[in-house]
N, CA, C and O atoms as CSV, one atom per row, in Angstrom:
chain,resi,resn,atom,element,x,y,z
A,1,MET,N,N,114.176,174.465,-49.028
A,1,MET,CA,C,113.315,173.417,-48.465
A,1,MET,C,C,114.032,172.672,-47.547
A,1,MET,O,O,115.121,172.203,-47.880
A,2,SER,N,N,113.593,172.499,-46.471
A,2,SER,CA,C,114.240,171.502,-45.428
A,2,SER,C,C,114.074,170.200,-45.706
A,2,SER,O,O,113.021,169.796,-46.199
A,3,LYS,N,N,115.129,169.364,-45.411
A,3,LYS,CA,C,115.099,167.828,-45.665
A,3,LYS,C,C,114.212,167.292,-44.571
A,3,LYS,O,O,114.269,167.584,-43.376
A,4,LYS,N,N,113.360,166.441,-45.185
A,4,LYS,CA,C,112.384,165.509,-44.329
A,4,LYS,C,C,112.333,164.016,-44.893
A,4,LYS,O,O,112.699,163.792,-46.047
A,5,ARG,N,N,111.940,163.146,-44.176
A,5,ARG,CA,C,111.817,161.879,-44.408
A,5,ARG,C,C,110.421,162.030,-45.119
A,5,ARG,O,O,109.677,163.010,-45.097
A,6,ALA,N,N,110.224,160.675,-45.833
A,6,ALA,CA,C,109.133,160.703,-46.729
A,6,ALA,C,C,107.935,160.152,-46.306
A,6,ALA,O,O,106.998,160.087,-47.102
A,7,TYR,N,N,107.806,159.667,-44.955
A,7,TYR,CA,C,106.648,159.056,-44.226
A,7,TYR,C,C,106.349,159.693,-42.871
A,7,TYR,O,O,107.146,160.486,-42.368
A,8,ARG,N,N,105.255,159.365,-42.305
A,8,ARG,CA,C,104.535,159.845,-41.056
A,8,ARG,C,C,105.917,159.517,-40.030
A,8,ARG,O,O,106.573,158.481,-40.139
A,9,SER,N,N,106.188,160.507,-39.114
A,9,SER,CA,C,107.198,160.462,-38.248
A,9,SER,C,C,107.031,161.190,-37.032
A,9,SER,O,O,106.112,162.007,-37.093
A,10,LYS,N,N,107.638,161.142,-35.956
A,10,LYS,CA,C,107.689,162.030,-34.906
A,10,LYS,C,C,108.223,163.218,-35.334
A,10,LYS,O,O,108.882,163.233,-36.373
A,11,ALA,N,N,108.039,164.240,-34.680
A,11,ALA,CA,C,108.580,165.618,-35.292
A,11,ALA,C,C,110.100,165.640,-35.203
A,11,ALA,O,O,110.803,165.950,-36.164
A,12,ARG,N,N,110.572,165.302,-34.022
A,12,ARG,CA,C,111.886,165.156,-33.870
A,12,ARG,C,C,112.667,164.355,-34.908
A,12,ARG,O,O,113.787,164.682,-35.299
A,13,ASP,N,N,112.070,163.403,-35.278
A,13,ASP,CA,C,112.660,162.480,-36.538
A,13,ASP,C,C,112.183,162.792,-37.942
A,13,ASP,O,O,112.740,162.295,-38.921
A,14,LEU,N,N,111.257,163.530,-38.030
A,14,LEU,CA,C,110.754,163.966,-39.697
A,14,LEU,C,C,111.727,164.828,-40.159
A,14,LEU,O,O,112.063,164.694,-41.335
A,15,TYR,N,N,112.203,165.600,-39.557
A,15,TYR,CA,C,113.437,166.749,-40.196
A,15,TYR,C,C,114.831,165.999,-40.398
A,15,TYR,O,O,115.249,165.394,-39.411
A,16,THR,N,N,115.449,165.974,-41.335
A,16,THR,CA,C,116.876,165.448,-41.420
A,16,THR,C,C,117.877,166.054,-41.810
A,16,THR,O,O,118.948,165.476,-41.994
A,17,SER,N,N,117.674,167.513,-42.033
A,17,SER,CA,C,118.978,168.355,-42.317
A,17,SER,C,C,120.035,168.423,-41.041
A,17,SER,O,O,119.744,168.472,-39.846
A,18,PRO,N,N,121.286,168.411,-41.620
A,18,PRO,CA,C,122.291,168.659,-40.658
A,18,PRO,C,C,122.091,169.720,-39.784
A,18,PRO,O,O,122.473,169.563,-38.624
A,19,LEU,N,N,121.470,170.970,-40.167
A,19,LEU,CA,C,121.215,172.163,-39.301
A,19,LEU,C,C,120.406,171.799,-38.339
A,19,LEU,O,O,120.741,171.966,-37.166
A,20,PHE,N,N,119.087,171.184,-38.711
A,20,PHE,CA,C,118.010,170.779,-37.670
A,20,PHE,C,C,118.611,169.832,-36.671
A,20,PHE,O,O,118.504,170.122,-35.480
A,21,LYS,N,N,119.250,168.699,-37.035
A,21,LYS,CA,C,119.790,167.629,-36.075
A,21,LYS,C,C,120.755,168.308,-35.253
A,21,LYS,O,O,120.696,167.950,-34.077
A,22,LYS,N,N,121.800,169.351,-35.562
A,22,LYS,CA,C,122.392,169.949,-34.609
A,22,LYS,C,C,121.880,171.014,-33.776
A,22,LYS,O,O,122.420,171.352,-32.722
A,23,ASN,N,N,120.850,171.534,-34.247
A,23,ASN,CA,C,120.145,172.359,-33.262
A,23,ASN,C,C,119.172,171.624,-32.516
A,23,ASN,O,O,118.827,172.218,-31.495
A,24,LEU,N,N,118.660,170.593,-32.691
A,24,LEU,CA,C,117.919,169.747,-31.665
A,24,LEU,C,C,118.906,169.318,-30.782
A,24,LEU,O,O,118.712,169.594,-29.598
A,25,GLN,N,N,119.929,168.702,-31.078
A,25,GLN,CA,C,121.058,168.129,-30.137
A,25,GLN,C,C,121.519,169.072,-29.211
A,25,GLN,O,O,121.845,168.715,-28.079
A,26,TYR,N,N,121.597,170.538,-29.667
A,26,TYR,CA,C,122.073,171.602,-28.755
A,26,TYR,C,C,121.088,171.853,-27.979
A,26,TYR,O,O,121.387,172.041,-26.799
A,27,ALA,N,N,119.625,171.940,-28.367
A,27,ALA,CA,C,118.519,172.398,-27.624
A,27,ALA,C,C,118.195,171.195,-26.481
A,27,ALA,O,O,117.542,171.490,-25.480
A,28,LEU,N,N,118.597,170.084,-26.654
A,28,LEU,CA,C,118.470,169.003,-25.821
A,28,LEU,C,C,119.307,168.957,-24.585
A,28,LEU,O,O,119.006,168.612,-23.442
A,29,LYS,N,N,120.578,169.444,-25.156
A,29,LYS,CA,C,121.734,169.476,-24.035
A,29,LYS,C,C,121.362,170.794,-23.188
A,29,LYS,O,O,121.718,170.742,-22.011
A,30,LEU,N,N,120.927,171.566,-23.459
A,30,LEU,CA,C,120.381,172.745,-22.733
A,30,LEU,C,C,119.350,172.413,-21.536
A,30,LEU,O,O,119.203,173.193,-20.596
A,31,GLN,N,N,118.743,171.359,-21.628
A,31,GLN,CA,C,117.820,170.729,-20.846
A,31,GLN,C,C,116.465,171.724,-20.518
A,31,GLN,O,O,116.134,171.935,-19.351
A,32,PRO,N,N,115.797,172.251,-21.551
A,32,PRO,CA,C,115.053,173.194,-21.074
A,32,PRO,C,C,113.570,172.384,-20.500
A,32,PRO,O,O,113.411,171.166,-20.576
A,33,ASP,N,N,112.809,173.109,-20.065
A,33,ASP,CA,C,111.504,172.479,-19.756
A,33,ASP,C,C,110.706,172.094,-20.787
A,33,ASP,O,O,109.812,171.306,-20.478
A,34,GLN,N,N,110.788,172.480,-22.104
A,34,GLN,CA,C,110.096,172.196,-23.226
A,34,GLN,C,C,110.772,172.607,-24.588
A,34,GLN,O,O,111.314,173.696,-24.773
A,35,ILE,N,N,110.681,171.707,-25.416
A,35,ILE,CA,C,111.085,172.088,-26.796
A,35,ILE,C,C,110.061,171.927,-27.748
A,35,ILE,O,O,109.376,170.905,-27.711
A,36,PHE,N,N,109.832,172.925,-28.723
A,36,PHE,CA,C,108.895,172.705,-29.526
A,36,PHE,C,C,109.616,172.911,-31.168
A,36,PHE,O,O,110.657,173.541,-31.355
A,37,ILE,N,N,108.876,172.289,-32.176
A,37,ILE,CA,C,109.499,172.582,-33.671
A,37,ILE,C,C,108.396,173.529,-34.128
A,37,ILE,O,O,107.211,173.327,-33.865
A,38,LEU,N,N,108.887,174.673,-34.896
A,38,LEU,CA,C,108.095,175.408,-35.650
A,38,LEU,C,C,107.962,174.948,-36.781
A,38,LEU,O,O,109.011,174.874,-37.421
A,39,SER,N,N,106.787,174.507,-37.420
A,39,SER,CA,C,106.371,173.953,-38.407
A,39,SER,C,C,105.706,174.728,-39.387
A,39,SER,O,O,104.667,175.235,-38.965
A,40,ALA,N,N,106.029,175.014,-40.743
A,40,ALA,CA,C,105.218,175.870,-41.600
A,40,ALA,C,C,103.746,175.409,-41.809
A,40,ALA,O,O,102.846,176.224,-42.010
A,41,LYS,N,N,103.501,173.803,-41.742
A,41,LYS,CA,C,102.380,173.338,-42.053
A,41,LYS,C,C,101.662,173.198,-40.589
A,41,LYS,O,O,100.444,173.372,-40.576
A,42,TYR,N,N,102.187,172.958,-39.606
A,42,TYR,CA,C,101.543,172.512,-38.441
A,42,TYR,C,C,101.674,173.426,-37.281
A,42,TYR,O,O,100.984,173.222,-36.283
A,43,GLY,N,N,102.510,174.421,-37.335
A,43,GLY,CA,C,102.664,175.486,-36.435
A,43,GLY,C,C,103.583,174.913,-35.226
A,43,GLY,O,O,104.635,174.295,-35.387
A,44,LEU,N,N,103.032,175.212,-34.090
A,44,LEU,CA,C,103.749,174.636,-32.959
A,44,LEU,C,C,103.631,173.119,-32.746
A,44,LEU,O,O,102.532,172.565,-32.715
A,45,VAL,N,N,104.766,172.478,-32.605
A,45,VAL,CA,C,104.848,171.155,-32.834
A,45,VAL,C,C,105.619,170.399,-31.463
A,45,VAL,O,O,106.816,170.644,-31.310
A,46,PRO,N,N,105.022,169.611,-30.613
A,46,PRO,CA,C,105.996,169.003,-29.648
A,46,PRO,C,C,106.799,167.828,-30.378
A,46,PRO,O,O,106.327,167.194,-31.322
A,47,LEU,N,N,108.020,167.620,-29.852
A,47,LEU,CA,C,108.963,166.904,-30.406
A,47,LEU,C,C,108.190,165.566,-30.638
A,47,LEU,O,O,108.251,165.250,-31.826
A,48,ASP,N,N,107.554,164.772,-29.953
A,48,ASP,CA,C,107.177,163.599,-30.034
A,48,ASP,C,C,105.818,163.420,-30.817
A,48,ASP,O,O,105.323,162.299,-30.936
A,49,GLU,N,N,105.314,164.380,-31.271
A,49,GLU,CA,C,103.938,164.259,-31.871
A,49,GLU,C,C,104.301,163.843,-33.328
A,49,GLU,O,O,105.250,164.351,-33.927
A,50,GLU,N,N,103.492,162.889,-33.862
A,50,GLU,CA,C,103.751,162.277,-35.232
A,50,GLU,C,C,102.986,163.219,-36.126
A,50,GLU,O,O,101.855,163.648,-35.899
A,51,ILE,N,N,103.731,163.481,-37.151
A,51,ILE,CA,C,103.052,164.552,-38.309
A,51,ILE,C,C,103.578,163.953,-39.678
A,51,ILE,O,O,104.576,163.238,-39.766
A,52,GLU,N,N,102.890,164.284,-40.579
A,52,GLU,CA,C,102.764,163.718,-41.898
A,52,GLU,C,C,103.971,164.710,-42.779
A,52,GLU,O,O,103.960,165.932,-42.630
A,53,PRO,N,N,104.724,164.204,-43.459
A,53,PRO,CA,C,105.783,165.142,-44.515
A,53,PRO,C,C,104.755,166.131,-45.183
A,53,PRO,O,O,103.588,165.949,-45.529
A,54,TYR,N,N,105.613,167.294,-45.255
A,54,TYR,CA,C,104.859,168.190,-45.916
A,54,TYR,C,C,105.956,169.042,-47.066
A,54,TYR,O,O,107.169,168.869,-46.947
A,55,ASP,N,N,105.522,169.755,-47.920
A,55,ASP,CA,C,106.307,170.501,-48.688
A,55,ASP,C,C,105.769,171.967,-48.614
A,55,ASP,O,O,104.927,172.427,-49.384
A,56,LEU,N,N,106.368,172.641,-47.581
A,56,LEU,CA,C,105.643,174.105,-47.171
A,56,LEU,C,C,106.809,174.617,-46.489
A,56,LEU,O,O,107.464,173.883,-45.749
A,57,THR,N,N,107.139,175.933,-46.705
A,57,THR,CA,C,108.095,176.828,-45.903
A,57,THR,C,C,107.715,178.110,-45.822
A,57,THR,O,O,107.305,178.625,-46.862
A,58,LEU,N,N,107.753,178.825,-44.736
A,58,LEU,CA,C,107.487,180.075,-44.554
A,58,LEU,C,C,108.261,181.027,-45.500
A,58,LEU,O,O,107.686,182.071,-45.807
A,59,ASN,N,N,109.343,180.821,-45.934
A,59,ASN,CA,C,110.158,181.526,-46.862
A,59,ASN,C,C,109.523,181.859,-48.072
A,59,ASN,O,O,109.969,182.825,-48.689
A,60,THR,N,N,108.553,181.231,-48.530
A,60,THR,CA,C,107.941,181.425,-49.780
A,60,THR,C,C,106.124,182.157,-49.415
A,60,THR,O,O,105.241,182.363,-50.247
A,61,MET,N,N,106.088,182.344,-48.246
A,61,MET,CA,C,104.900,182.836,-47.854
A,61,MET,C,C,104.738,184.508,-47.876
A,61,MET,O,O,105.693,185.223,-47.571
A,62,SER,N,N,103.722,184.939,-48.180
A,62,SER,CA,C,103.275,186.495,-48.045
A,62,SER,C,C,103.485,186.919,-46.494
A,62,SER,O,O,103.255,186.173,-45.543
A,63,ALA,N,N,103.925,188.143,-46.417
A,63,ALA,CA,C,103.815,188.577,-44.875
A,63,ALA,C,C,102.332,188.440,-44.021
A,63,ALA,O,O,102.179,188.233,-42.817
A,64,LYS,N,N,101.493,188.596,-44.886
A,64,LYS,CA,C,100.027,188.380,-44.226
A,64,LYS,C,C,99.749,186.795,-43.771
A,64,LYS,O,O,99.045,186.417,-42.834
A,65,GLU,N,N,100.520,185.970,-44.727
A,65,GLU,CA,C,100.282,184.447,-44.319
A,65,GLU,C,C,101.314,184.185,-43.289
A,65,GLU,O,O,101.058,183.340,-42.430
A,66,ILE,N,N,102.364,184.759,-43.271
A,66,ILE,CA,C,103.285,184.574,-41.811
A,66,ILE,C,C,102.927,185.176,-40.755
A,66,ILE,O,O,103.395,184.785,-39.686
A,67,LYS,N,N,101.987,186.300,-40.785
A,67,LYS,CA,C,101.489,186.780,-39.346
A,67,LYS,C,C,100.199,185.909,-39.130
A,67,LYS,O,O,99.914,185.831,-37.935
A,68,GLU,N,N,99.363,185.251,-39.943
A,68,GLU,CA,C,98.480,184.520,-39.612
A,68,GLU,C,C,99.043,183.128,-38.846
A,68,GLU,O,O,98.606,182.638,-37.805
A,69,TRP,N,N,99.971,182.725,-39.553
A,69,TRP,CA,C,100.672,181.479,-39.009
A,69,TRP,C,C,101.397,181.791,-37.699
A,69,TRP,O,O,101.572,180.873,-36.898
A,70,SER,N,N,101.805,182.960,-37.443
A,70,SER,CA,C,102.330,183.352,-36.043
A,70,SER,C,C,101.493,183.612,-35.134
A,70,SER,O,O,101.857,183.464,-33.967
A,71,GLU,N,N,100.218,184.047,-35.409
A,71,GLU,CA,C,99.213,184.101,-34.564
A,71,GLU,C,C,98.625,182.792,-33.899
A,71,GLU,O,O,98.171,182.633,-32.766
A,72,GLY,N,N,98.761,181.963,-34.880
A,72,GLY,CA,C,98.317,180.571,-34.291
A,72,GLY,C,C,99.311,179.858,-33.472
A,72,GLY,O,O,98.957,179.053,-32.611
A,73,VAL,N,N,100.738,180.173,-33.751
A,73,VAL,CA,C,101.853,179.706,-33.024
A,73,VAL,C,C,101.781,180.269,-31.542
A,73,VAL,O,O,101.897,179.523,-30.570
A,74,LEU,N,N,101.565,181.755,-31.429
A,74,LEU,CA,C,101.503,182.196,-30.507
A,74,LEU,C,C,100.072,181.824,-29.492
A,74,LEU,O,O,100.256,181.745,-28.278
A,75,SER,N,N,99.082,181.670,-29.891
A,75,SER,CA,C,97.854,181.067,-29.354
A,75,SER,C,C,98.346,179.509,-28.584
A,75,SER,O,O,98.047,179.064,-27.476
A,76,ALA,N,N,99.067,179.027,-29.496
A,76,ALA,CA,C,99.559,177.511,-28.799
A,76,ALA,C,C,100.254,177.487,-27.887
A,76,ALA,O,O,100.051,176.763,-26.912
A,77,LEU,N,N,101.533,178.526,-28.046
A,77,LEU,CA,C,102.368,178.807,-26.848
A,77,LEU,C,C,101.929,179.349,-25.741
A,77,LEU,O,O,102.512,179.146,-24.676
A,78,ALA,N,N,100.688,180.222,-25.844
A,78,ALA,CA,C,100.187,180.843,-24.754
A,78,ALA,C,C,99.539,179.864,-23.935
A,78,ALA,O,O,99.289,180.200,-22.778
A,79,ILE,N,N,99.216,178.699,-24.323
A,79,ILE,CA,C,98.626,177.597,-23.457
A,79,ILE,C,C,99.431,176.677,-22.781
A,79,ILE,O,O,99.074,175.965,-21.843
A,80,GLN,N,N,100.745,176.734,-23.402
A,80,GLN,CA,C,101.942,175.598,-22.891
A,80,GLN,C,C,102.693,176.556,-22.219
A,80,GLN,O,O,103.499,176.050,-21.438
A,81,THR,N,N,102.699,177.828,-22.263
A,81,THR,CA,C,103.929,178.779,-21.491
A,81,THR,C,C,103.304,179.979,-21.181
A,81,THR,O,O,102.201,180.400,-21.530
A,82,ASP,N,N,104.185,180.486,-20.455
A,82,ASP,CA,C,104.017,182.110,-20.004
A,82,ASP,C,C,104.798,183.079,-21.153
A,82,ASP,O,O,106.012,183.249,-21.034
A,83,LEU,N,N,104.310,183.493,-21.891
A,83,LEU,CA,C,104.748,184.546,-23.016
A,83,LEU,C,C,105.748,185.572,-22.055
A,83,LEU,O,O,106.872,185.900,-22.433
A,84,GLN,N,N,105.206,185.978,-20.874
A,84,GLN,CA,C,105.582,187.276,-20.312
A,84,GLN,C,C,106.881,186.769,-19.085
A,84,GLN,O,O,107.677,187.575,-18.603
A,85,GLU,N,N,106.858,185.596,-18.821
A,85,GLU,CA,C,107.757,185.171,-17.740
A,85,GLU,C,C,108.796,184.102,-18.186
A,85,GLU,O,O,109.870,184.011,-17.591
A,86,ASP,N,N,108.477,183.290,-19.234
A,86,ASP,CA,C,109.139,182.041,-19.524
A,86,ASP,C,C,110.595,182.607,-20.459
A,86,ASP,O,O,110.715,183.683,-21.045
A,87,GLN,N,N,111.278,181.840,-20.387
A,87,GLN,CA,C,112.720,182.217,-21.288
A,87,GLN,C,C,112.580,181.320,-22.189
A,87,GLN,O,O,112.532,180.104,-22.002
A,88,PHE,N,N,112.483,182.130,-23.612
A,88,PHE,CA,C,112.595,181.308,-25.018
A,88,PHE,C,C,113.930,181.339,-25.587
A,88,PHE,O,O,114.531,182.411,-25.520
A,89,ILE,N,N,114.435,180.451,-26.076
A,89,ILE,CA,C,115.604,180.347,-27.036
A,89,ILE,C,C,115.235,179.848,-28.456
A,89,ILE,O,O,115.063,178.642,-28.628
A,90,PHE,N,N,115.105,180.731,-29.488
A,90,PHE,CA,C,115.048,180.288,-30.735
A,90,PHE,C,C,116.248,179.997,-31.389
A,90,PHE,O,O,117.280,180.668,-31.390
A,91,LEU,N,N,115.978,178.750,-32.039
A,91,LEU,CA,C,116.957,178.312,-33.027
A,91,LEU,C,C,116.494,178.260,-34.353
A,91,LEU,O,O,117.209,177.793,-35.239
A,92,ALA,N,N,115.292,178.721,-34.590
A,92,ALA,CA,C,114.694,178.964,-35.942
A,92,ALA,C,C,115.078,179.807,-36.585
A,92,ALA,O,O,115.739,180.660,-35.993
A,93,GLY,N,N,114.841,179.996,-38.201
A,93,GLY,CA,C,115.308,181.068,-38.822
A,93,GLY,C,C,114.398,182.293,-38.618
A,93,GLY,O,O,113.465,182.327,-37.815
A,94,ALA,N,N,114.781,183.320,-39.452
A,94,ALA,CA,C,114.371,184.726,-39.253
A,94,ALA,C,C,112.760,184.740,-39.591
A,94,ALA,O,O,111.934,185.237,-38.826
A,95,GLN,N,N,112.513,184.270,-40.551
A,95,GLN,CA,C,110.969,184.044,-41.130
A,95,GLN,C,C,110.097,183.532,-40.028
A,95,GLN,O,O,109.010,184.035,-39.743
A,96,TYR,N,N,110.627,182.515,-39.431
A,96,TYR,CA,C,109.901,181.603,-38.244
A,96,TYR,C,C,109.690,182.527,-37.112
A,96,TYR,O,O,108.545,182.558,-36.663
A,97,ARG,N,N,110.571,183.275,-36.573
A,97,ARG,CA,C,110.503,184.007,-35.276
A,97,ARG,C,C,110.123,185.371,-35.352
A,97,ARG,O,O,109.954,186.005,-34.311
A,98,LYS,N,N,109.928,186.040,-36.776
A,98,LYS,CA,C,109.914,187.224,-37.213
A,98,LYS,C,C,108.605,187.995,-36.508
A,98,LYS,O,O,108.779,189.186,-36.252
A,99,TYR,N,N,107.411,187.454,-36.201
A,99,TYR,CA,C,106.401,187.899,-35.746
A,99,TYR,C,C,105.911,187.335,-34.367
A,99,TYR,O,O,104.784,187.483,-33.895
A,100,LEU,N,N,107.137,186.550,-33.718
A,100,LEU,CA,C,106.655,186.065,-32.495
A,100,LEU,C,C,107.548,186.694,-31.227
A,100,LEU,O,O,107.147,186.772,-30.066
A,101,LEU,N,N,108.722,187.080,-31.674
A,101,LEU,CA,C,109.629,187.900,-30.371
A,101,LEU,C,C,109.039,188.919,-29.997
A,101,LEU,O,O,109.224,189.004,-28.783
A,102,GLU,N,N,108.329,189.879,-30.410
A,102,GLU,CA,C,107.645,190.865,-29.843
A,102,GLU,C,C,106.507,190.673,-28.997
A,102,GLU,O,O,105.893,191.632,-28.530
A,103,HIS,N,N,106.211,189.542,-28.787
A,103,HIS,CA,C,105.208,188.947,-27.794
A,103,HIS,C,C,105.685,188.262,-26.638
A,103,HIS,O,O,104.947,187.825,-25.755
A,104,MET,N,N,107.261,188.149,-26.658
A,104,MET,CA,C,107.774,187.606,-25.572
A,104,MET,C,C,108.779,188.530,-24.774
A,104,MET,O,O,109.536,189.286,-25.381
A,105,MET,N,N,108.764,188.454,-23.501
A,105,MET,CA,C,109.696,189.222,-22.693
A,105,MET,C,C,111.217,188.896,-22.643
A,105,MET,O,O,112.073,189.777,-22.736
A,106,HIS,N,N,111.455,187.776,-22.512
A,106,HIS,CA,C,112.914,187.090,-22.308
A,106,HIS,C,C,113.026,186.081,-23.476
A,106,HIS,O,O,112.296,185.096,-23.581
A,107,VAL,N,N,114.047,186.432,-24.380
A,107,VAL,CA,C,113.959,186.013,-25.589
A,107,VAL,C,C,115.674,185.769,-25.990
A,107,VAL,O,O,116.483,186.681,-25.820
A,108,GLU,N,N,116.004,184.664,-26.438
A,108,GLU,CA,C,117.551,184.477,-26.874
A,108,GLU,C,C,117.426,184.190,-28.162
A,108,GLU,O,O,116.401,183.572,-28.447
A,109,VAL,N,N,118.413,184.539,-29.343
A,109,VAL,CA,C,118.372,183.988,-30.690
A,109,VAL,C,C,120.044,183.938,-30.692
A,109,VAL,O,O,120.721,184.894,-31.071
A,110,PRO,N,N,120.613,182.662,-30.203
A,110,PRO,CA,C,122.102,182.513,-30.080
A,110,PRO,C,C,122.793,182.714,-31.474
A,110,PRO,O,O,123.843,183.349,-31.571
A,111,PHE,N,N,122.174,182.161,-32.519
A,111,PHE,CA,C,122.701,182.426,-33.753
A,111,PHE,C,C,122.367,183.380,-34.997
A,111,PHE,O,O,122.710,183.320,-36.178
A,112,GLU,N,N,121.636,184.205,-34.347
A,112,GLU,CA,C,121.089,185.420,-35.024
A,112,GLU,C,C,122.120,186.117,-35.996
A,112,GLU,O,O,123.141,186.634,-35.542
A,113,GLY,N,N,121.821,186.117,-37.380
A,113,GLY,CA,C,122.829,186.718,-38.401
A,113,GLY,C,C,123.727,185.770,-38.924
A,113,GLY,O,O,124.190,186.010,-40.039
A,114,LEU,N,N,124.072,184.722,-38.333
A,114,LEU,CA,C,124.835,183.731,-38.982
A,114,LEU,C,C,124.377,182.999,-40.097
A,114,LEU,O,O,123.228,182.558,-40.133
A,115,THR,N,N,125.372,182.800,-41.213
A,115,THR,CA,C,125.082,181.926,-42.218
A,115,THR,C,C,124.862,180.340,-41.628
A,115,THR,O,O,125.405,179.867,-40.630
A,116,ILE,N,N,123.870,179.641,-42.575
A,116,ILE,CA,C,123.935,178.227,-42.182
A,116,ILE,C,C,125.182,177.447,-41.859
A,116,ILE,O,O,125.219,176.564,-41.003
A,117,GLY,N,N,126.323,177.875,-42.687
A,117,GLY,CA,C,127.641,177.037,-42.378
A,117,GLY,C,C,128.173,177.322,-41.269
A,117,GLY,O,O,128.606,176.454,-40.512
A,118,ARG,N,N,128.217,178.757,-40.985
A,118,ARG,CA,C,128.721,179.392,-39.610
A,118,ARG,C,C,127.885,178.867,-38.474
A,118,ARG,O,O,128.454,178.589,-37.418
A,119,GLN,N,N,126.490,178.697,-38.606
A,119,GLN,CA,C,125.643,178.122,-37.547
A,119,GLN,C,C,125.959,176.671,-37.449
A,119,GLN,O,O,125.659,176.224,-36.342
A,120,LEU,N,N,126.449,175.838,-38.227
A,120,LEU,CA,C,126.787,174.409,-38.301
A,120,LEU,C,C,128.111,174.687,-37.560
A,120,LEU,O,O,128.325,174.055,-36.526
A,121,GLN,N,N,128.895,175.462,-37.945
A,121,GLN,CA,C,130.230,175.275,-37.185
A,121,GLN,C,C,130.315,175.702,-35.692
A,121,GLN,O,O,131.033,175.247,-34.801
A,122,LYS,N,N,129.436,176.647,-35.658
A,122,LYS,CA,C,128.932,177.017,-34.086
A,122,LYS,C,C,128.445,176.059,-33.293
A,122,LYS,O,O,128.814,175.956,-32.123
A,123,LEU,N,N,127.479,175.179,-33.898
A,123,LEU,CA,C,126.680,174.303,-33.029
A,123,LEU,C,C,127.692,173.082,-32.911
A,123,LEU,O,O,127.677,172.293,-31.966
A,124,THR,N,N,128.483,173.026,-33.873
A,124,THR,CA,C,129.651,171.856,-33.553
A,124,THR,C,C,130.532,172.071,-32.349
A,124,THR,O,O,130.905,171.208,-31.554
A,125,GLU,N,N,130.868,173.662,-32.342
A,125,GLU,CA,C,131.887,173.817,-31.325
A,125,GLU,C,C,130.902,173.892,-29.861
A,125,GLU,O,O,131.459,173.510,-28.831
A,126,LEU,N,N,129.890,174.232,-29.792
A,126,LEU,CA,C,129.033,174.203,-28.784
A,126,LEU,C,C,128.575,173.002,-28.128
A,126,LEU,O,O,128.434,172.858,-26.913
A,127,GLY,N,N,128.301,171.952,-29.245
A,127,GLY,CA,C,128.271,170.587,-28.894
A,127,GLY,C,C,129.277,169.987,-28.041
A,127,GLY,O,O,129.024,169.222,-27.110
A,128,ASN,N,N,130.440,170.373,-28.406
A,128,ASN,CA,C,131.622,169.900,-27.880
A,128,ASN,C,C,131.895,170.574,-26.365
A,128,ASN,O,O,132.255,169.907,-25.396
A,129,SER,N,N,131.639,172.123,-26.344
A,129,SER,CA,C,131.785,172.490,-24.938
A,129,SER,C,C,130.604,172.365,-23.959
A,129,SER,O,O,130.766,172.484,-22.745
A,130,VAL,N,N,129.471,172.133,-24.500
A,130,VAL,CA,C,128.200,171.574,-23.644
A,130,VAL,C,C,128.566,170.396,-22.946
A,130,VAL,O,O,128.334,170.324,-21.739
A,131,ASP,N,N,129.250,169.219,-23.713
A,131,ASP,CA,C,129.566,168.081,-23.132
A,131,ASP,C,C,130.552,168.177,-21.969
A,131,ASP,O,O,130.651,167.276,-21.136
A,132,ASP,N,N,131.287,169.312,-21.938
A,132,ASP,CA,C,132.336,169.551,-20.970
A,132,ASP,C,C,131.915,170.096,-19.613
A,132,ASP,O,O,132.665,170.149,-18.639
A,133,ARG,N,N,130.607,170.511,-19.638
A,133,ARG,CA,C,130.294,171.293,-18.393
A,133,ARG,C,C,130.146,170.291,-17.294
A,133,ARG,O,O,129.885,170.663,-16.150
């Protein structure tokens, strides 16, 4: 279960795990047009949207539930982006991207297959190298 604040917060502030914080820092340094959080409860969430804390993860959901969640995320993404033309970079776990990637033409998953510890190490290294650009 990811670590979260116990009170309503902007999505960027609600999640408090070291992995989330480093992923967000990395994403911000890439300076994309948009950054979204994939929330098990709320779906596609803009960074500054205020949301209530919750205790839910896709990691305990059935494949059917994850597919339904993914359909909602894809619908929201299709309103905000061009799924066939835009470039997407996923920093989310495998369950969160499982049924999304097949609907996008240009996708990167920079830390695919890495353990959380290795992701943290890589993000720390990349944080330093992105600063040096």
